[in-house]
SEZANU-51945 format. One record per residue (C-alpha): x, y, z negated. Coordinates in steps of 0.1 Angstrom, whole numbers, plus 2048, in hexadecimal, padded with zeros to 3 digits. Example, Ala and Ser with C-alpha at 12.3 -4.5 7.8 and 13.67 -1.06 7.14 Angstrom:
BEGIN
87B7D37B28897F57B9
END
This chain:
BEGIN
8D0B17AF68E4B34AE98EBB50B02910B4DAFF91CB2CAF393FB2AB0195CB1BAEE970B31AD895FB44ABC94EB63AC795DB66AE993DB61AFD928B73AE393CB93AE4935B97B08911B8DB0A900BACAFC8F7BC9B138F8BECB068F3C10B11914C1CB05923C39B18939C2FB3595EC2CB2F979C3BB4497BC1CB59956C1BB6394DC1EB8893DC3DB95920C2ABA390EC0CB97913BF1BB2924BCFBB691FBAABBC905B96BA98F7B74BB08D1B71BB58BDB51BB08A7B4EBCF898B33BE6880B17BE0884AF1BDC8A6AE3BE78B0B05BF58ADB16BD38CEB23BC78E4B40BBE8EDB58BDB906B74BD78F7B96BE0904BBABDF8F0BCFBC78EDBF5BC78DAC0ABAF8C8C28BBD8C2C43BA38A8C57BB688DC3CBB389DC26B9889FC09BB18B9BEDBB18BEBE4BD68D0BC4BE18E1BBFC028F1BA1C14912BB3C12922BD5C0B923BDEC308FEBD8C368E6BF6C3A8C5BE5C368BEBD5C138AEBB3C0F898BC0BF2897BD5BD388FBD3BAE87BBEDB9B891BF5B7E87BC11B7085FBF9B67874BDAB6187FBC8B4189FBB4B3C8A4B93B298BDB77B268B1B54B318ADB39B168B0B1BB2C8CDB10B428CBB1DB658D3B09B858F5B0CB938FCB17BB7903AF3BC3926AE7BCC936B08BC392AB10B9F92DB33B9592FB42B7291EB31B568F9B35B4E902B4EB3290BB68B4C8E8B69B5B8CCB81B518A8B86B5A896BA5B69871BA4B6285BBB8B7A839BC7B6F826BAEB84835B90B71850B88B8B872B7EB7C892B83B8F8B0B6FB838D2B80B888F5B73B7F915B86B7B938B78B80943B7DB5C933B84B3A943BA7B3B932BAFB5C911BA2B50913BB8B3191CBD7B46900BD1B5F8E6BCEB448F2BECB308F3C02B4F8D1BF7B5C8C3BFEB398D3C20B398C7C28B5D8A4C1EB548A5C33B348B2C52B47899C4FB6387BC4AB4D885C67B3688CC7CB55868C79B6085EC91B45877CACB52868CCBB6286DCCFB8787ACACB8A86FCABBAF887CC6BB78A5CB5BA88C0CA8BBE8DCC90BB68FDCA1BAF916CA3BCB934C8CBC7951C9FBB896AC92BD295CCA5BEF958CCABF793ACDCBE8928CF7BFC90FD10BF08F2CF8BEF906CDDBDD90ECF4BC18EACFCBB98E3CDABAA900CDDB918ECCF5B7B8CFCDCB758CECD0B518B9CB1B488A0CB1B2C8B0CA7B0B8A7C84B01898C78AE18B3C7BAC68A6C5FAB08A1C47ACC8C3C4EADA8D3C48AB78C1C26AB48CCC1CAD78F0C24AD08EFC11AAF8E5BF2AC28FDBF8ADE91CBE3AE5935BF6AFB945BE4B18957BECB38952BDDB5B96ABC7B6E976BCCB91957BBAB9E941BD7B95943BF9BA694CC05BC996EBF4BC895CBD2BC6953BD6BEB978BCEBF4978BAEBE096CB8CBEE949B81BE694AB6EBC4932B52BCF939B3CBED91FB2BC0391BB05C06932AF0C1B919AE9C3690EB0DC3A932B19C3A93CB00C5591FB0AC6B926B2FC6694BB29C6D942B16C8D92AB32C98945B4CC9195EB39CA6947B37CC493DB5CCBF961B67CBE969B53CDD94DB63CF1957B85CE497BB80CEE970B74D1095BB94D15976BABD0998DB9CD2397BBACD40991BC7D4C9B4BCAD589CCBADD5B9DFBB7D3C9C0BB3D269B8B91D359DBB85D2F9DAB8FD0B9BBB7AD069C0B5BD1C9E6B57D1B9F4B40D00A14B2FCF8A07B0DD049F5B16D249F9B2DD419E1B33D5D9F3B25D7C9E4B1AD9E9EAAF5DA49FEAEBDC39EFAD5DDEA04AB8DD29F6ABBDAF9D3ABCDBF9D9A9CDD29E7A89DB39C9A95D9F9B1A88DBA9C2A67DBA9BFA63D9599BA6ED98994A52DB19A3A38D9998EA44D7D96EA45D91958A27D88950A0EDA392BA0BD9A914A26DA6901A38D8A8DCA3AD898CBA58D978BAA60D768DBA64D648E0A81D4C8F2A9FD5C90BAB4D4B8FFAD3D3A91FAE6D45926AF3D68947AE0D67953ABED5A968ABDD3B978A9CD4397DA99D689A0AA9D699BEA9CD569C8AB4D3B9D7AB6D189C4AA9CFA9ABAC3CF299CACDCD1977AC4CD095DADACBF957AC1CA497BAC6C98973AEBC93956AE2C7D96BAC8C6A986AE2C6496DAFBC5695FAE0C3F982AD6C3398BAFAC2D96BB00C19972AE1C04996AEDBFC98EB11BF597CB19BD5970B38BC4985B48BA896AB40B8F96EB1BB97993B1AB93994B2CB72976B1CB6195EB39B65977B54B5C97EB71B7499BB6AB8B9BAB80B8C9BFB99BA79DCB85BB59C7B66BB99ACB79BCB9C4B89BE39D5B67BE99B3B57BF09A9B73C089CAB70C1A9C6B4AC1E9A3B4FC2B9AFB69C449CCB52C4F9B4B34C5499CB4AC679B8B56C7F9C3B32C849A0B27C8D99CB45CA49BCB3CCB69B0B18CBA98FB24CC89A1B3ACE09B7B1ECEC998B08CF1988B23D059A7B27D1B9A8B02D21983B01D2C989B1FD439A8B0DD52993AEED59979B04D6A993B13D819A3AF2D89981AE1D8F978AFDDA899AAF9DB9996AD3DBC973AD7DCA980AF0DE399EADADED987ABBDF096BACCE03982ADFE1C989AC1E34965AB6E31958AD8E3B970ADAE59968ABAE6B956AA1E55931A97E5891AAAEE43909A91E31929A84E23930AA5E1190DAA5E02910A80DF7932A88DE7923AA5DD3906A8EDC891EA74DBC933A8EDAB915A9BD9790DA77D8C931A72D8192EA92D6D90FA86D5C91EA65D5393DA76D45927A8DD30913A70D23933A5DD1B941A7AD08920A7ECF5920A59CEB945A5CCE193DA79CCB920A66CBB936A48CB5951A5ECA4936A6EC8F928A4CC8494BA40C7D953A5FC69933A5CC5693AA37C4E95DA40C4294EA5BC2D935A43C1D951A2AC17965A46C06947A4FBF0942A2BBE7966A28BDD964A49BC8944A3CBB7956A1CBAF973A2EBA095CA45B8C949A26B7F96AA16B75975A35B63954A38B51956A14B46979A19B3996EA39B27951A27B17967A0AB0C981A22AFD965A35AEA957A14ADD97AA0BAD097DA2DABF95BA2AAAF963A07AA2984A13A94975A31A83959A1DA75972A04A67987A1FA57968A30A4895CA0FA3997FA09A2A981A2CA1B95EA29A0C966A069FD987A129EF978A329E095BA1E9D0973A039C398CA1B9B3973A359A7988A529B597DA739C5963A729E0974A71A02954A6EA16950A85A35937A9AA21952AA6A0A96FAA7A22965AB6A44975AA5A62981AB7A82961AAEA9494DAC0A79964ADEA7B95EAE0AA1939ADDA9C93BAF9A8294EB0FA9B934B08AB5917B12A9E929B32A9492EB3AAB9909B33ABF8FFB49AA1914B65AAF903B61AD18E0B62AC18EAB81AAE8F6B92ACD8D7B88AE18C1B94AC48D3BB6AC58CDBB9AEA8A8BAFAE78A3BC8ACA8B2BE3ADF89CBD9AFD87DBDAAE8886BFCADA88BC0AAFD86CBFBB0A857C09AED866C2CAF2860C2AB1883CC1EB12835C3CAFC844C53B1682FC43B31810C47B1C818C6CB1781FC71B3C7FEC60B447EBC78B2D7FDC95B3D7F5C88B607D1C84B567CFCA8B4B7E1CB3B6B7C8C9FB807ABCAFB6D7BACD1B747BFCCAB9979BCBCB9B78DCDCB8C7A2CF1BA3796CDCBC1772CE1BB6777D06BB5787D07BD876CCF1BE6751D07BD7760D26BE7765D14C08740D0AC08736D2EC0174CD39C1D73CD20C35719D2BC2A722D4FC30731D47C52711D34C5C6FAD51C526F3D68C706FFD8CC6F6E2DA5C6E6F4DC5C68716DD5C6A71CDD4C4573ADC1C37731D9DC32736D8CC1174CD72C22767D8CC2576AD8EBFF76AD68BFC786D65C1579AD80C04796D6FBE37A1D4EBF17C0D5EC007C9D6FBE07C5D4EBCC7DAD3CBE57F7D55BE57F7D5BBBF815D4EBAC80DD39B8E819D49B6D825D32B5281AD47B3480FD28B2182BD0FB20815CF3B13800CF4B3381DCF5B4B81DCD0B4F7F9CD1B5A7FFCEAB7680ACDDB9782ACECBA5825CE5BCA83AD00BDA85AD0FBCA868D30BD4887D22BE588DD00BF48ACCEBBEC8BFCFCC088B9D1FBFA89FD2AC14881D3EC07862D2AC0C849D47C0C853D6AC1984BD89C04841DA3C1D828D97C37807D89C287FFD76C48821D67C4981FD5FC24800D4BC2A80FD38C4882FD31C3581CD24C17807D0DC2D827D00C3D837CFAC1B818CE8C0E818CD2C2D83CCCAC28835CC1C03818CACC0E82DC9AC28848C93C0F82FC85BF681DC6FC0E83CC62C20842C3EC19864C2FC2286AC0AC2088FC0FC1989EC2EC088B5C40C208CBC4AC038D0C25BFB8DBC1EC1F8F4C3AC1D902C30BFB906C0CC06919C17C2592FC2FC12937C15BF8944BFEC1495DC1AC1E96DC1EBFC98DC0BC0698DC13C2C98AC31C41968C3BC4F966C36C7494CC3CC8F934C1FC95911C18C9F905C13C7B913C35C71904C46C8F8E2C39C868E6C45C628EFC68C6E8D1C68C858BAC5FC698C9C7CC548E2C80C398D5C81C158DBCA1C038F6C93BEA90BC86C07907CA2C21925CB6C1593CC98C1792FC8CC39930CAEC49954CB3C3E95DC90C4C94CC99C6E95FCBAC70980CA9C68979C8EC82973CA6C9E98CCC1C959A8CA9C8B9BECB4CA89BBCD9CA09C0CD4C7B9DECBEC7F9EFCD7C969E8CF4C7FA00CFEC639F7CF9C3E9E2D16C329D7D1FC559B5D2CC4B9C3D42C2F9DDD50C469C2D59C609ADD69C459CAD7EC389D2D8AC5B9ADD93C619ABDA6C409CCDB9C469C4DC4C699A1DCBC75997DBDC9697ADC8CAD963DADCA0965DB8C7B94CDD4C7E932DBEC8F938DA2C75930DBAC59910DC6C6A903DA2C6E90CD94C4C8EBD9DC3B8D7D95C5B8E5D72C5D8CCD5EC478B8D79C3489FD5FC288BAD4AC168C3D54BF38E8D4DBF98EAD69C138CED80C078E2D9CBF7905DABBFB90FD9BBD9904D78BE391FD5EBE291AD53C0691FD76C15944D78C0C94AD54C17938D5BC3894DD7BC3D96ED67C38964D4BC5095AD63C6C978D79C68990D5CC6997ED4EC8897FD6FC9A9A5D71C949AAD4DCA1995D54CC099AD78CCC98AD70CED969D69CDC96FD7ECBD94BD7ECB092AD76CC1908D78CB18FFD55CA9921D4BC9A916D5AC798F8D43C7790DD24C7F927D2DC6490BD35C4B8FBD13C4F91DD02C4C925D15C2C906D07C1C918CE5C1993DCECC1F957D02C10966D20C23983D0DC3496DCF0C3E952D07C4B96DD19C60977CF8C70953CEFC7594ED10C8996ED07C9C960CE5CA493FCF3CB194DD0FCC696DCFFCD3965CDACD593FCD5CD7934CF2CEC93FCF8D0F958D13D1894BD37D1992DD2DD03932D4ACEB944D62D01937D83D0E927D73D2D918D55D1A920D40D3891ED1ED278FDD27D168EDD30D388F9D10D478EACFBD2B8C8D0CD308C7D00D548D2CDED4A8B6CDDD3089DCE6D4A8A9CCAD608A6CB2D43883CBFD3B877CB9D5F884C95D5C879C8CD3885ACA2D3684DCA6D5982ACB0D50835CCBD3884FCD9D50835CDBD6C81DCEDD54837D07D4A841D0CD6F81DD10D79818D2CD6083AD3BD67846D37D4386CD37D3F874D1FD24898D2CD2188BD4BD10883D34CF389DD19CF58BBD31CFA8BDD38CD58BAD13CCD8DAD0BCDF8EDD2ACD38E7D24CAD8DDCFFCAD8B9D05CA38C1D1CC858A2D32C7E88ED1DC97883CFFC8287BCF8C5E899CF2C47893CCDC42893CC7C688B0CDFC6E8C9CCCC578BFCAAC668C6CB8C888E8CC5C7C8F0CA3C6E8EEC93C908FDCB1CA191DCB1C8D922C8BC93918C88CB891DCABCC6909CC2CDD8F5CA6CEE8DFCA6CCE8D3CCACD68C5CBECF78B4CA0CE68A4CB4CCB89ACD0CE3887CB8CF9879CA7CDA86BCC7CCD858CCDCEE84CCA8CEF840CABCCB828CC7CD5824CBECFA7FECB8CF87F8CD9CE680CCECD007FACDCD1D7D8CE7D0F7E3D0CD137D9D1AD347E9D3DD3680CD49D34807D61D177F8D47D00813D2ED0A830D46D04820D51CE381DD2DCD8841D24CE284ED40CCC843D30CAB839D0BCB385ACFDCA6853D0AC83833CF4C82846CD4C8784CCC5C6584FCA0C6A874C9BC6E872C75C7185AC77C8E870C91C9F88FC7BC9B87CC5DCA9873C71CC8896C7FCCC8A9C5ECC988EC46CD4874C53CED88DC68D018A5C4BD088B9C46D1D8CDC66D188F0C62D2890AC7DD21918C78D438F8C86D528FACA6D3D91FCABD48917CA7D6D8FACBFD6B910CD8D5792ACD7D72910CDCD8D900CFAD7D920D09D7292BD11D95909D20D9D909D36D7E92CD41D86922D4BDA9904D5ED9C91AD70D82933D79D9D916D88DB290AD9CD9492DDA9D8E930DB3DB290FDC6DB091BDD7D9093BDE2DA1927DEFDBE911E03DA692FE12D94940E1CDB591FE2BDC191BE3FDA193DE4EDA5936E59DC9912E64DC490DE82DAD8E9E78DA68F3E57D9690FE64D7F8F7E68D628EDE43D638FEE2BD4B8FCE05D488F3DF1D2A917DE6D24924E09D24908E13D0C911DF7CF4936E00CF6
END
């Protein structure tokens, strides 16, 4: 069949061809949206709406159950896929048919698997195909670019850009093949997406609807789940309970004794005279639904019936408009009707729950009223017999209700079958009438044709046969054939473009394969050289030393070190693709990977960088973290981002580099909202101008520490670096805002890390958040009171979470606070590798200072066994000074911090802080008293007048 055979000349054909034309002004910023995917087997096979998101990093097309989901159901490899249009009609999605078969397309995987996808409209199908083709073309051509592994996705333009984010702006891709691009654009058909493609599509209802049975069951499950949730949320004060259980029809009132007596009398009349058998079925509920007179209640079957009836009435926009996209007003009206129906059903379920709870209360009151006289003076056996009879009555009532439900179900089924029989009879009658009418038309037309032919042959006039004078039916057939021809032309254009792209991509893949083979050969030769020198070294080490002369192994080791630290020179451009670029001079954060001065430190740093590279190459993730983040962010396009469990788990896993600027800014705005709202517009600039006009005591120390902040980062390496001036502005403005603190060593590192992803003003508020909100009071003051308290709290937590390690350190009298004090003061800056550092900061800016305790303990637990093997204090202390730089696996560290160390209640940390705060204050008061005694003694004793304290010397 033709790919686009709709009525109307050229309408379907014009929209059926994909192309790689440039995006128009209305194109979405990210390729995502709803598509239907054909899945399932047997009778369950059908179209299911899924949310598709394209991930540019690996050229994957992920599909989710909905826009709010974080875990994808699967993915398609677009880089190695081919696209085609189906030639046969495709099955519809059941009772709710979606768009016609001409809106479907095929994605062929390398292994032969074929995935059928369907868009809502021809226009959306065309846009998806052209965009997927373009993404595949860009990705495969980008594989030839130099230093592709170091590329990062550009930071979104709507968020602040720090120093690191601006580094990726200067990357220029390799220019594509001009002839291939020209041919692709010749075969391209430009189109624009509808509102069902792009991030805004997350706010629209799902184009496809589930079947009636599934919808009814889901609706029933949602009603029960909502009732249970409302019941749980009602636990609390009386006001909350009233808001849930109070309705206009019912009110929770205690029955009077007179009402109880009347109810008991009615109960006696209703009680059957015959005794039930002992093996009768008992009620599954702890109370009887039918033993107390009450208003007519709404059974659960009615809830299911309501859901079915609603599903039969509602229909998708594509159904109402014959496959065409629905207008925005209709979509809004449909969503509002669904919301109204959902609220009505929720109200009905709440009333049903209230009625059941009222029956429970009344039942317990009746039992109490009935059992009170029996317990006072009646025989004990009578009460037991009464309870036994009561349970039998409950069982019979339950069985009676079950049989009544079955009877109603059978009656309803019979009525449904009768209705179907009537409908089939009506359809049969209509078909018979239609056939009879067509037969009459055929006979009439045949008679007229015969008469015209006889008249023409008898008179010898012009030929009036249908061959010379086309009828309206032939004209319709001609239009249909033209439309089909246009569809085949469009499909042929698309297939030619697909063949052209696949041929070009195949040539590129073959060229890359040759380059990789040459690179593999070069690496193999280099490996053989290193292995040869290594064997020589082992042989020399095995040979016994007979004299004091210098051994040949010394030369071998020196040569190996020189080769390892040598920087590869690219004098021959044609061979650069064959040389492995394992370690670059700077990482993506701007930190130098290998230092320049110390040879021993150079070797250790390069080993660490190679280990990090190896870890990143061998790390296999089932689901891309970037896809999870992009899918979550797409669900927040039309709503404000709020704290939730899903977002917390994403922060703990780490923020991808392209989104870190935006998410850090959001965290800072969330925590510092109260301060920012109370501040005047231009507050930061005003502080900065005041600090520049009038020097404060902290200005001198700030200037001294600027170049000592992060000397191994290129953004702060020289006085002319861009980060130096920004860091100066942030620290001066903060010192003017907090004159009590002014400036403390450590604040410069906090501000410098914040500036890597935030602009000056956002970094200033980030520093305010850390110092004034996250950290305890007096954390960065002259006494460092809060820092000392946290060290004692950390020791308590270590004794609880890591008892063996704590006992080992106590045994050898190693004070861990000498190492951990700087961790808390600067949040692990200069203590861990950069990849681990920024993942710690992601969680820290979202959750607060508790994260520091978690990761501090996780670092010790990561290397616990290695520390326990050390048996003297010197070796332990020496190892603790550098062991954090050897931890490279951030995923394992995160798993320990947020998994192995649970539970980790914040209340425990607060209680311990309050306990140790008083102790530290008393100790500081004692030290201050000793200091005052010393000063008084120095003034009275002439021999001590020449002595000065450390504070006086610093002043």
